[in-house]
C-alpha positions as CSV (number, residue, x, y, z in Angstrom):
1,X,18.8,0.0,10.6
2,X,17.3,1.6,7.4
3,X,19.6,3.3,4.8
4,X,18.5,6.8,5.8
5,X,19.3,6.1,9.5
6,X,22.8,5.1,8.4
7,X,23.3,8.2,6.2
8,X,22.3,11.2,8.3
9,X,23.0,14.5,6.7
10,X,23.7,16.1,10.1
11,X,26.4,13.6,10.8
12,X,27.8,14.0,7.3
13,X,27.9,17.8,7.7
14,X,25.7,18.3,4.6
15,X,23.2,20.7,6.1
16,X,21.6,23.1,5.3
17,X,20.3,21.5,2.1
18,X,19.0,23.3,-1.0
19,X,16.6,21.5,-3.3
20,X,15.9,22.9,-6.8
21,X,13.1,22.0,-9.2
22,X,10.5,21.3,-6.5
23,X,7.7,21.7,-9.0
24,X,8.6,18.3,-10.5
25,X,7.6,15.0,-9.0
26,X,11.1,14.1,-7.9
27,X,11.8,17.5,-6.4
28,X,8.5,17.9,-4.7
29,X,8.6,14.5,-3.0
30,X,12.3,15.1,-2.0
31,X,11.3,18.4,-0.4
32,X,8.6,16.7,1.7
33,X,10.9,13.9,2.7
34,X,13.9,16.0,3.7
35,X,11.9,18.7,5.4
36,X,10.3,16.0,7.6
37,X,13.8,14.5,8.3
38,X,15.6,17.8,8.9
39,X,13.1,20.5,10.0
40,X,14.4,24.1,9.5
41,X,17.4,22.8,7.6
42,X,16.0,22.4,4.1
43,X,15.0,25.0,1.5
44,X,13.3,24.4,-1.9
45,X,13.3,27.0,-4.7
46,X,10.6,27.4,-7.4
47,X,10.0,29.7,-10.4
48,X,8.5,33.1,-9.7
49,X,5.5,32.4,-12.0
50,X,4.6,29.1,-10.1
51,X,2.8,31.0,-7.3
52,X,0.6,28.1,-6.2
53,X,3.6,26.3,-4.9
54,X,4.3,28.0,-1.7
55,X,4.8,27.3,2.0
56,X,7.4,27.2,4.8
57,X,10.9,26.5,3.4
58,X,10.0,27.5,-0.1
59,X,11.9,30.4,-1.7
60,X,11.3,32.1,-5.1
61,X,14.2,32.0,-7.5
62,X,14.0,31.7,-11.3
63,X,16.4,29.4,-13.0
64,X,18.1,32.3,-14.8
65,X,18.3,34.5,-11.7
66,X,21.9,34.0,-10.5
67,X,21.9,37.1,-8.3
68,X,19.0,35.8,-6.2
69,X,20.5,32.3,-6.0
70,X,23.8,33.8,-4.8
71,X,21.9,35.8,-2.1
72,X,20.2,32.6,-0.9
73,X,23.6,30.9,-0.6
74,X,24.9,33.8,1.5
75,X,21.8,33.7,3.7
76,X,21.5,30.0,4.3
77,X,25.1,28.8,3.8
78,X,24.1,25.6,2.0
79,X,26.4,22.7,2.5
80,X,24.6,20.5,-0.1
81,X,22.4,20.8,-3.2
82,X,20.0,18.3,-4.6
83,X,19.5,19.6,-8.1
84,X,16.1,18.3,-9.4
85,X,15.7,21.3,-11.8
86,X,14.7,21.3,-15.4
87,X,11.8,21.5,-17.8
88,X,10.6,18.1,-18.8
89,X,7.5,19.2,-20.9
90,X,8.5,17.4,-24.1
91,X,6.3,19.3,-26.5
92,X,6.9,22.7,-25.0
93,X,10.7,22.1,-25.2
94,X,10.4,21.0,-28.9
95,X,8.3,24.1,-29.8
96,X,10.5,26.5,-27.8
97,X,14.0,25.1,-27.4
98,X,15.1,28.2,-25.5
99,X,13.0,27.0,-22.6
100,X,14.8,23.7,-22.4
101,X,18.3,25.3,-22.7
102,X,17.5,28.0,-20.1
103,X,15.9,25.6,-17.6
104,X,18.1,22.6,-18.2
105,X,21.5,23.9,-19.2
106,X,21.8,27.6,-18.2
107,X,20.3,27.0,-14.8
108,X,23.0,24.3,-14.1
109,X,25.7,26.7,-15.4
110,X,24.6,29.4,-13.0
111,X,24.4,27.0,-10.1
112,X,27.9,25.9,-10.8
113,X,29.1,29.5,-10.9
114,X,27.5,30.2,-7.5
115,X,29.0,27.2,-5.8
116,X,32.4,27.6,-7.3
117,X,34.9,28.1,-4.5
118,X,32.4,26.9,-1.9
119,X,32.5,23.5,-0.1
120,X,29.2,22.3,-1.4
121,X,28.1,18.7,-2.1
122,X,26.2,18.6,-5.4
123,X,23.9,15.8,-6.5
124,X,22.1,16.2,-9.8
125,X,19.1,14.3,-11.1
126,X,19.2,13.6,-14.9
127,X,17.0,11.4,-17.0
128,X,16.9,8.2,-19.1
129,X,15.7,10.2,-22.1
130,X,19.3,11.1,-22.9
131,X,19.0,7.8,-24.8
132,X,16.9,7.1,-27.9
133,X,16.0,3.5,-27.2
134,X,16.3,2.8,-30.9
135,X,16.4,-0.8,-31.8
136,X,18.6,-2.8,-29.5
137,X,20.7,0.2,-28.5
138,X,20.6,-0.5,-24.8
139,X,20.9,-4.3,-25.2
140,X,18.9,-6.9,-23.2
141,X,20.4,-5.7,-19.9
142,X,19.5,-2.1,-20.4
143,X,21.6,1.0,-20.9
144,X,24.8,1.3,-18.9
145,X,26.6,4.5,-17.9
146,X,29.3,3.8,-20.6
147,X,26.8,3.9,-23.4
148,X,26.8,6.9,-25.7
149,X,23.9,9.3,-25.4
150,X,21.7,9.9,-28.4
151,X,18.5,11.7,-27.4
152,X,15.6,12.2,-29.8
153,X,14.1,15.2,-28.0
154,X,15.3,18.7,-27.2
155,X,14.7,17.9,-23.6
156,X,17.0,14.9,-23.7
157,X,19.6,16.8,-25.7
158,X,19.7,19.7,-23.1
159,X,19.8,17.2,-20.2
160,X,22.8,15.4,-21.8
161,X,24.6,18.7,-22.2
162,X,24.0,19.7,-18.6
163,X,25.5,16.3,-17.5
164,X,28.7,17.0,-19.3
165,X,28.8,20.6,-18.1
166,X,28.5,19.5,-14.4
167,X,31.0,16.6,-14.7
168,X,33.6,18.9,-16.3
169,X,33.1,21.8,-13.9
170,X,32.5,19.9,-10.6
171,X,34.3,16.5,-10.6
172,X,33.2,15.8,-7.1
173,X,29.5,16.0,-8.1
174,X,27.3,12.9,-8.5
175,X,24.7,12.6,-11.3
176,X,21.9,10.1,-10.9
177,X,20.0,9.3,-14.1
178,X,16.4,8.5,-13.1
179,X,13.5,7.3,-15.1
180,X,9.8,8.0,-14.1
181,X,9.6,9.0,-10.4
182,X,6.3,7.5,-9.1
183,X,4.8,9.8,-6.4
184,X,2.3,12.6,-6.0
185,X,2.7,16.0,-7.7
186,X,1.9,19.3,-6.1
187,X,-0.7,20.2,-8.8
188,X,-2.4,16.9,-9.3
189,X,-1.5,16.5,-13.0
190,X,2.3,16.4,-13.3
191,X,4.2,13.2,-13.5
192,X,3.1,9.8,-14.9
193,X,0.5,8.7,-12.3
194,X,-1.1,12.0,-11.9
195,X,-1.4,12.8,-15.6
196,X,-2.8,9.3,-16.5
197,X,-5.2,9.4,-13.5
198,X,-6.3,13.0,-14.3
199,X,-7.5,11.7,-17.7
200,X,-9.4,8.7,-16.3
201,X,-11.1,10.4,-13.4
202,X,-12.6,13.0,-15.7
203,X,-13.8,10.3,-18.1
204,X,-11.3,11.3,-20.8
205,X,-9.3,8.8,-22.8
206,X,-5.5,8.4,-22.3
207,X,-3.3,7.2,-25.2
208,X,-0.1,5.5,-24.3
209,X,2.6,3.6,-26.2
210,X,3.4,-0.1,-26.4
211,X,7.0,0.4,-27.2
212,X,8.3,3.2,-25.0
213,X,9.9,1.3,-22.1
214,X,11.0,2.8,-18.9
215,X,12.3,1.7,-15.5
216,X,10.2,3.6,-12.9
217,X,10.9,4.0,-9.2
218,X,8.9,4.9,-6.2
219,X,9.9,8.3,-4.9
220,X,10.1,6.7,-1.5
221,X,13.1,4.7,-2.7
222,X,14.6,7.6,-4.6
223,X,14.5,9.9,-1.6
224,X,16.5,7.4,0.4
225,X,19.0,7.0,-2.4
226,X,19.4,10.7,-2.7
227,X,20.0,11.0,1.0
228,X,22.6,8.3,1.0
229,X,24.4,9.8,-2.0
230,X,24.3,13.4,-0.5
231,X,25.8,12.1,2.7
232,X,28.5,10.1,0.9
233,X,31.2,10.9,-1.6
234,X,30.1,9.1,-4.7
235,X,31.1,11.0,-7.8
236,X,30.5,10.7,-11.5
237,X,27.5,9.2,-13.3
238,X,25.2,6.5,-12.0
239,X,22.0,5.0,-13.4
240,X,19.1,5.1,-10.9
241,X,16.3,3.2,-12.6
242,X,14.1,0.5,-11.0
243,X,14.4,-3.2,-11.6
244,X,11.0,-3.6,-13.4
245,X,10.7,-2.6,-17.1
246,X,7.3,-1.4,-18.1
247,X,5.9,0.3,-21.3
248,X,4.0,3.5,-20.9
249,X,0.9,1.5,-21.9
250,X,1.5,-1.1,-19.1
251,X,2.0,1.8,-16.6
252,X,-1.4,3.1,-17.7
253,X,-2.9,-0.3,-17.3
254,X,-1.7,-0.4,-13.7
255,X,-3.2,3.0,-12.9
256,X,-6.4,2.1,-14.7
257,X,-7.1,-1.2,-12.9
258,X,-5.7,-0.3,-9.4
259,X,-7.5,3.0,-9.5
260,X,-10.8,1.3,-10.5
261,X,-11.3,3.3,-13.7
262,X,-13.2,2.5,-16.9
263,X,-10.9,0.2,-18.9
264,X,-12.4,1.6,-22.2
265,X,-10.6,4.9,-21.5
266,X,-7.2,3.4,-22.1
267,X,-5.9,3.4,-25.7
268,X,-2.6,1.8,-26.7
269,X,-0.7,2.5,-29.9
270,X,2.9,2.1,-31.2
271,X,4.9,5.3,-30.8
272,X,5.3,5.9,-34.5
273,X,1.6,6.6,-34.6
274,X,2.0,9.5,-32.1
275,X,3.1,11.9,-34.9
276,X,6.3,13.8,-35.1
277,X,5.7,16.2,-32.2
278,X,7.2,15.4,-29.8
279,X,9.5,12.6,-30.9
280,X,9.2,9.5,-28.7
281,X,12.0,7.4,-27.3
282,X,11.9,3.6,-27.5
283,X,13.3,1.2,-24.9
284,X,15.3,3.4,-22.6
285,X,15.4,1.0,-19.7
286,X,18.5,1.4,-17.6
287,X,20.9,-1.0,-15.8
288,X,21.5,0.3,-12.3
289,X,24.0,-2.4,-11.2
290,X,26.8,0.1,-10.8
291,X,24.8,2.1,-8.3
292,X,23.8,-1.1,-6.4
293,X,27.4,-2.1,-6.2
294,X,28.5,1.4,-5.0
295,X,25.8,1.4,-2.3
296,X,26.3,-2.2,-1.3
297,X,22.5,-2.9,-1.6
298,X,19.7,-3.1,-4.0
299,X,18.5,0.5,-4.0
300,X,15.1,0.2,-5.6
301,X,12.0,-2.0,-5.1
302,X,10.1,-2.7,-8.3
303,X,7.2,-0.4,-9.2
304,X,4.5,-1.6,-8.7
305,X,5.7,-3.6,-5.7
306,X,3.3,-6.6,-5.9
307,X,3.5,-9.0,-8.8
308,X,-0.3,-9.3,-8.8
309,X,-0.4,-5.6,-9.9
310,X,1.8,-6.2,-13.0
311,X,0.0,-6.5,-16.3
312,X,0.3,-9.9,-18.0
313,X,-1.5,-9.2,-21.3
314,X,-2.9,-6.4,-23.3
315,X,-6.4,-6.5,-21.8
316,X,-5.2,-7.1,-18.2
317,X,-6.8,-3.9,-17.0
318,X,-10.2,-5.3,-18.0
319,X,-9.9,-8.1,-15.4
320,X,-11.7,-6.9,-12.3
321,X,-11.1,-9.6,-9.7
322,X,-12.0,-9.7,-6.0
323,X,-8.3,-9.6,-5.0
324,X,-7.9,-6.3,-6.8
325,X,-10.9,-4.2,-6.0
326,X,-9.6,-1.0,-7.6
327,X,-10.1,2.3,-6.0
328,X,-8.4,5.7,-5.6
329,X,-7.5,4.8,-2.0
330,X,-5.8,1.5,-3.1
331,X,-3.9,3.5,-5.8
332,X,-2.7,5.9,-3.2
333,X,-1.5,3.1,-0.9
334,X,0.4,0.9,-3.5
335,X,1.3,3.2,-6.4
336,X,2.1,6.6,-4.9
337,X,3.8,5.0,-1.9
338,X,6.0,1.9,-1.5
339,X,3.9,-0.4,0.7
340,X,6.9,-2.3,2.0
341,X,8.6,0.9,3.3
342,X,5.3,2.0,4.9
343,X,5.1,-1.3,6.7
344,X,8.6,-0.9,7.9
345,X,7.8,2.5,9.3
346,X,4.7,1.2,11.1
347,X,6.7,-1.7,12.6
348,X,9.4,0.7,13.8
349,X,6.8,3.0,15.4
350,X,5.1,0.0,17.2
351,X,8.4,-1.1,18.6
352,X,9.2,2.5,19.8
């Protein structure tokens, strides 16, 4: 039995489900996953000005529009919310902090006001960038939930404030701090993979950092974790990062080689050479042992799944060997999707 079979939202009484922030990679992939799992029982909301993002089950509701949000709750009677909202555009948030505070803090405050007095399960996705990653701050084992936040960006600051706001107002809520969610984006250039690939496929260089370290996860894994947490009663703060630590430069190496792109297009630099805008975090890798213990299983496969797809040196992406014949189709099969989970689905279908 797979985790999502054991944690059905119908059985748990957590439907209908509202998903916010569906323009982001985590929210967009969650919407596709939950709509397929529970047809007609899942609604996603997006900003009014994001008109290309439309389709069945998608409603228009700006982050600051509490009146429309309340009407949606009256109409659909949501039993659970997966809050993937927020503006993660680092430079935009630095240049206009009001955007970050409106999207990341005030939107959370308005959601809390709407669900106040309702029996609604709330799961919020936060981010590893609530930490600075300065020096050895996280230690060799990665940041733990008990470590103090010290973000270097307006985005990280606003997300840290939103965490405290939610924990104080809704003690039954669960907050999952994620890292880089690895999956497709709706517009083809949001998120780590799509942004890097959008540079390479148009013959443009991509500059990434040797010393910004993250713990990425497949959205395939993250979706199942979100379902399990929505169906259960975990409360409080949990780290939800993957087991493999990679620098942004290494992530770009993976995309470059697996996608079959020109290796000369990848440029690596230390983050202090990036300039002051936006500030860059350092090693913000997270330790997710607390979540694994709570779920009773290892929740995330490493990204990328295969060891042969992990960079071993600074020019690894120049090595074009027969066992890794890079292509866009290979990238889609092993970087956007978790190959192990796809194999399990095929095996289950053949048995049926």
